[in-house]
C-alpha positions as CSV (number, residue, x, y, z in Angstrom):
1,M,9.1,24.7,14.8
2,T,12.7,23.2,13.6
3,F,13.9,19.4,14.6
4,R,16.3,17.6,16.1
5,F,17.7,14.8,16.8
6,V,21.0,13.7,18.7
7,S,22.2,10.3,19.4
8,N,25.6,10.2,19.2
9,V,27.5,10.7,22.7
10,D,30.6,12.3,20.6
11,G,29.6,16.1,21.7
12,T,29.6,17.2,18.4
13,D,26.3,15.2,17.6
14,F,24.7,17.9,20.1
15,A,27.0,21.1,18.9
16,E,25.6,21.2,15.4
17,A,21.9,20.7,16.8
18,V,22.3,23.7,19.5
19,H,24.5,25.7,17.8
20,D,21.9,28.4,16.2
21,L,19.4,27.6,18.8
22,D,18.1,30.2,21.9
23,P,17.5,27.9,24.7
24,A,14.3,29.8,25.9
25,E,12.7,28.3,22.9
26,T,14.2,25.1,22.9
27,L,12.4,21.5,24.3
28,F,14.1,18.9,24.7
29,I,12.2,15.6,24.1
30,V,14.8,12.6,26.1
31,S,13.5,9.1,25.3
32,S,14.9,6.1,26.7
33,K,13.2,3.1,28.3
34,T,14.9,3.0,31.6
35,F,16.0,6.3,31.6
36,T,19.9,5.5,32.3
37,T,21.6,4.5,29.6
38,L,24.7,6.0,29.6
39,E,24.5,7.0,25.8
40,T,21.6,8.5,26.4
41,M,21.3,10.0,29.7
42,T,25.1,11.0,28.7
43,N,23.3,13.5,25.8
44,A,20.2,14.6,27.9
45,H,22.5,15.6,30.8
46,T,24.3,17.6,27.9
47,A,21.7,19.6,26.9
48,R,20.6,20.8,30.7
49,D,23.8,21.6,31.2
50,W,23.4,23.2,28.3
51,L,19.9,24.6,28.9
52,L,20.7,26.8,32.6
53,A,24.0,27.7,31.5
54,G,21.8,30.1,28.3
55,L,19.1,30.8,31.4
56,K,21.7,32.0,34.0
57,G,21.6,28.6,36.5
58,E,17.7,29.2,36.2
59,Q,16.8,25.7,38.0
60,A,13.5,25.3,37.5
61,A,14.4,26.1,33.8
62,T,14.6,22.0,33.9
63,A,11.0,21.1,34.3
64,K,9.8,23.5,31.8
65,H,11.5,22.8,29.1
66,F,12.3,18.7,28.6
67,V,10.1,16.2,27.6
68,A,11.3,12.0,29.1
69,V,9.6,9.3,27.1
70,S,10.0,6.9,29.1
71,T,9.0,3.5,32.0
72,N,10.9,5.0,35.1
73,A,9.1,7.2,37.3
74,E,11.5,8.0,40.0
75,E,14.6,8.6,37.7
76,V,12.7,11.1,35.3
77,T,11.6,13.3,38.9
78,K,15.6,12.7,40.1
79,F,16.4,14.3,37.1
80,G,14.1,16.9,37.7
81,I,11.5,17.1,34.7
82,D,7.8,17.7,36.3
83,T,5.7,14.5,36.1
84,A,3.6,16.5,33.9
85,N,5.8,16.3,30.9
86,H,6.2,12.5,31.8
87,V,4.9,9.8,28.8
88,R,4.3,6.5,30.7
89,L,5.2,4.0,28.5
90,L,4.3,0.3,29.1
91,G,7.3,-2.2,29.2
92,L,7.0,-2.9,25.3
93,G,9.2,-3.3,23.2
94,R,11.7,-0.4,21.1
95,R,12.3,-2.5,18.4
96,T,9.9,-2.0,16.2
97,L,8.5,1.3,14.6
98,F,4.7,1.1,16.4
99,H,6.2,-0.3,19.9
100,G,7.0,2.4,22.4
101,L,9.5,4.9,22.1
102,G,9.3,4.4,18.0
103,H,4.9,5.0,18.2
104,W,5.4,7.8,20.0
105,A,8.3,9.5,17.8
106,L,6.2,9.3,15.0
107,H,3.2,10.0,15.8
108,H,4.3,12.9,18.2
109,A,7.7,14.5,16.9
110,C,8.6,14.4,13.8
111,P,7.0,17.8,12.2
112,S,5.0,15.1,9.7
113,G,4.3,12.6,12.4
114,R,0.2,12.7,12.4
115,T,0.2,12.9,8.8
116,I,2.5,9.5,8.2
117,S,1.5,8.0,11.5
118,A,-2.2,6.6,10.3
119,P,-1.3,5.2,6.7
120,C,2.4,3.3,8.2
121,M,0.4,1.6,10.9
122,D,-2.1,1.0,8.4
123,G,0.2,-0.4,5.9
124,C,2.0,-2.6,9.1
125,H,-0.5,-3.7,10.0
126,Q,-1.8,-5.1,6.3
127,M,1.4,-7.0,6.0
128,D,1.0,-8.3,9.6
129,E,-2.2,-9.9,8.2
130,H,-0.7,-10.9,4.8
131,F,2.3,-12.9,7.7
132,R,-0.6,-14.4,9.6
133,T,-2.6,-15.9,6.8
134,A,-0.9,-16.3,3.2
135,P,0.4,-19.7,2.6
136,F,4.0,-19.9,3.1
137,E,4.5,-20.2,-0.7
138,R,3.4,-16.8,-0.7
139,N,4.2,-15.4,2.4
140,L,6.7,-13.2,2.1
141,P,8.6,-12.4,5.0
142,V,8.7,-15.7,5.4
143,L,9.7,-16.5,2.0
144,M,12.6,-13.6,2.3
145,G,13.4,-15.4,6.0
146,L,14.0,-18.8,4.6
147,L,16.0,-16.6,1.4
148,S,18.0,-15.4,4.8
149,L,19.4,-19.1,5.9
150,W,19.7,-20.3,2.7
151,Y,22.2,-17.5,1.8
152,N,23.8,-18.1,5.4
153,D,24.2,-21.7,5.2
154,F,23.7,-22.9,2.0
155,F,25.7,-20.2,0.1
156,G,27.9,-18.5,2.5
157,A,26.8,-14.9,1.9
158,Q,27.8,-13.8,5.3
159,T,25.9,-10.5,4.9
160,V,23.3,-8.4,3.3
161,A,23.8,-5.2,1.5
162,V,20.3,-3.1,1.8
163,L,20.1,-0.6,-1.8
164,P,17.5,1.3,-1.5
165,Y,17.0,3.6,-5.4
166,E,14.8,6.4,-3.7
167,Q,16.5,9.4,-1.7
168,Y,13.8,9.3,1.4
169,L,15.5,5.5,1.7
170,K,19.3,6.9,2.9
171,R,18.8,6.4,6.5
172,F,17.1,2.7,5.8
173,P,19.8,0.8,5.7
174,A,21.2,1.8,9.8
175,Y,17.2,1.5,10.6
176,L,17.3,-2.7,9.5
177,Q,21.1,-2.0,11.2
178,Q,20.0,-1.8,14.8
179,L,16.3,-3.8,13.8
180,T,18.2,-6.9,12.4
181,M,21.2,-6.7,15.1
182,E,19.5,-6.0,18.1
183,S,17.4,-9.3,18.1
184,N,19.6,-12.0,15.9
185,G,23.1,-10.8,16.2
186,K,23.5,-13.7,19.2
187,H,25.6,-16.4,18.8
188,V,23.6,-19.1,21.3
189,T,20.8,-20.3,21.8
190,W,18.1,-19.7,24.8
191,T,20.2,-22.9,26.2
192,A,23.7,-20.5,26.5
193,S,24.4,-23.9,23.6
194,P,26.7,-22.6,19.9
195,W,24.8,-22.1,17.1
196,T,25.7,-24.9,14.7
197,T,24.6,-22.8,11.7
198,T,24.6,-18.6,11.2
199,P,20.7,-19.4,11.7
200,G,20.0,-16.4,8.8
201,R,21.6,-13.9,10.5
202,S,22.9,-11.8,8.0
203,T,24.5,-8.9,9.4
204,V,23.0,-6.3,6.9
205,W,26.6,-3.5,6.5
206,G,24.5,-0.8,4.9
207,G,24.2,0.0,1.5
208,E,23.6,3.7,-0.2
209,P,21.0,5.9,-1.9
210,G,20.7,4.8,-5.3
211,T,23.2,6.3,-7.9
212,N,25.7,7.6,-4.8
213,G,26.4,3.8,-3.7
214,Q,26.5,2.6,-7.6
215,H,29.6,4.6,-9.0
216,S,31.6,3.9,-5.5
217,F,30.7,0.0,-4.0
218,Y,28.3,-1.4,-5.7
219,S,30.6,-2.6,-8.4
220,A,32.0,-5.2,-6.7
221,D,28.8,-6.8,-6.2
222,P,28.7,-8.8,-9.4
223,S,32.6,-9.3,-10.3
224,G,34.1,-9.3,-6.5
225,D,33.6,-12.3,-3.5
226,P,30.2,-13.6,-3.5
227,T,29.9,-12.9,0.2
228,H,26.6,-11.3,0.7
229,T,23.4,-10.7,-0.4
230,L,21.7,-7.7,-2.2
231,R,18.3,-6.3,-1.4
232,F,17.4,-3.7,-4.0
233,H,14.1,-1.3,-3.0
234,R,12.8,0.8,-5.0
235,V,9.7,3.1,-4.6
236,R,6.3,3.6,-6.7
237,P,5.6,5.9,-8.3
238,D,7.3,8.8,-7.6
239,P,6.4,10.7,-4.3
240,Q,7.1,14.0,-5.3
241,P,5.8,14.1,-9.0
242,A,7.3,17.7,-8.7
243,R,10.8,17.3,-8.7
244,P,12.7,17.0,-12.2
245,A,12.6,13.3,-13.6
246,S,14.9,11.7,-12.5
247,P,12.6,8.4,-11.0
248,T,13.2,8.2,-15.2
249,Y,16.7,7.1,-14.3
250,C,16.5,5.2,-11.2
251,W,14.2,2.7,-11.9
252,P,15.6,1.3,-15.3
253,M,18.6,1.0,-13.8
254,S,18.3,-0.7,-10.3
255,S,16.3,-3.2,-12.4
256,R,20.2,-3.0,-14.9
257,R,22.1,-3.8,-12.2
258,R,19.8,-6.5,-10.5
259,R,19.9,-8.3,-13.5
260,R,22.9,-7.9,-14.0
261,L,23.9,-10.6,-11.1
262,P,23.2,-13.7,-11.4
263,S,24.0,-13.4,-15.0
264,A,28.2,-14.4,-16.1
265,R,30.1,-12.5,-18.3
266,P,32.9,-14.6,-20.1
267,P,36.1,-13.0,-20.9
268,S,35.7,-13.7,-24.4
269,R,32.6,-11.3,-24.7
270,S,34.5,-8.9,-22.6
271,R,36.7,-5.8,-24.1
272,R,39.8,-4.7,-25.2
273,K,42.0,-2.5,-22.7
274,A,45.6,-1.5,-24.0
275,R,48.7,-2.2,-22.1
276,P,51.4,-1.1,-22.1
277,T,52.3,-5.1,-21.5
278,G,49.5,-5.9,-24.0
279,S,45.7,-5.8,-24.2
280,C,44.0,-7.8,-21.5
281,R,40.1,-8.6,-21.2
282,I,38.0,-6.6,-18.8
283,G,34.2,-6.6,-17.6
284,W,33.7,-10.4,-17.3
285,F,32.6,-11.5,-14.2
286,E,31.2,-15.0,-12.9
287,G,27.5,-13.9,-12.7
288,N,25.3,-15.7,-9.2
289,R,25.2,-13.5,-7.6
290,P,22.2,-13.4,-4.8
291,S,19.9,-10.1,-5.0
292,N,16.0,-10.1,-4.2
293,P,14.1,-6.5,-5.5
294,S,11.3,-4.8,-3.4
295,C,8.7,-2.0,-4.9
296,W,7.5,0.2,-2.2
297,T,3.7,1.1,-3.9
298,L,2.4,4.6,-2.5
């Protein structure tokens, strides 16, 4: 089985996903809590049109070739999907991995979902228990939240860069963008009064895995303006022992990069570089750049 995901309303996303597929052997899973979201339903109608065009307008094909994951049974039926192919969700949140759409997609729709679902849930349960029982001075979520508040309101950092030194985590920054801003991207309180502080709600502006980012924008971290914090994510042991020995480089590279951030290098310790108008000092930086390391143990 081949699995493809389409989320962008840009038609190119859909066209690239189906260009080599046979409509007669294609099943679409439409995941939408309300089944009315404009972008999702636009793609769903595009998929239905593509399917019917490939099956010579056989209207009954919609019922057989579509599955709906939704809370809105009325809209699912109206679309033409068989009620037997409707996965009904409870009115739970859609922002976390194990509520509603996220858990169903992980467990059923992903190629290795059943293999990774239970260990993933167990790990999240362990973190829930840690958050519930650990004293605040050793409570990781509490400490991370306090650090965000400190960096935002007192240090003046406005954004967070998520820097995974693991290729399998390349989409982790994008996941955190949605997770964080869906809940915290607000400027008013529950009483509709504007925030007088930033309440630790940094914008996650992204990141790149390992040396991809290291050779592009990482150089701005020690020497640029201190307007963002950095979060390094590493995995140990290697999730793919058979692959080339790249972790031999990734692990020390991430450590070296992080150690440079808090420490200053004055001009007197930087190297000279010749210029037409004379030599100058390069490679010096102020230090005092905030960062947090995280190690993911498998």
